[in-house]
C-alpha positions as CSV (number, residue, x, y, z in Angstrom):
1,T,-8.0,13.9,1.6
2,L,-6.1,16.5,3.5
3,R,-5.0,13.9,6.1
4,G,-3.8,11.6,3.3
5,R,-1.7,14.4,1.8
6,D,-0.3,15.2,5.3
7,R,0.8,11.6,5.8
8,I,2.4,11.5,2.3
9,G,4.2,14.7,3.0
10,F,5.4,13.4,6.4
11,Y,6.7,10.2,4.8
12,K,8.4,12.0,2.0
13,R,10.1,14.4,4.4
14,Y,11.6,11.6,6.5
15,S,12.4,9.5,3.5
16,D,14.5,12.5,2.2
17,I,16.2,12.9,5.6
18,L,17.1,9.1,5.6
19,G,18.0,9.1,1.9
20,V,15.5,6.3,0.9
21,S,13.1,6.3,-2.0
22,Y,9.4,6.9,-1.6
23,G,8.4,3.9,-3.7
24,S,5.4,3.9,-6.0
25,N,2.6,3.2,-3.5
26,L,2.3,6.3,-1.4
27,D,-1.4,6.7,-1.6
28,C,-4.4,4.3,-1.5
29,N,-5.3,4.5,-5.2
30,N,-3.8,1.1,-6.1
31,Q,-4.3,-0.7,-2.8
32,R,-6.8,-3.5,-2.3
33,P,-8.7,-4.0,0.9
34,F,-6.9,-5.8,3.7
35,G,-7.1,-9.6,3.2
36,A,-8.1,-9.4,-0.5
37,A,-5.0,-11.3,-1.6
38,V,-5.6,-14.0,0.9
39,Q,-9.2,-14.4,-0.2
40,S,-8.1,-14.7,-3.9
41,E,-5.5,-17.3,-3.0
42,H,-8.1,-19.2,-1.0
43,R,-10.5,-19.3,-3.9
44,L,-7.7,-20.5,-6.2
45,I,-6.7,-23.3,-3.8
46,K,-10.3,-24.4,-3.5
47,T,-10.6,-24.5,-7.3
48,V,-7.4,-26.6,-7.7
49,V,-8.2,-29.0,-4.9
């Protein structure tokens, strides 16, 4: 989306000013929904116990 590109551009601009790397997770393409990791761990614990 246009808003997403604007956020990434803003982040890159200030990262350059501060001299820090962007990292590899600038967009939402590889992100999971909030709490997904916790749910996965909870299922694993229930299975083990």
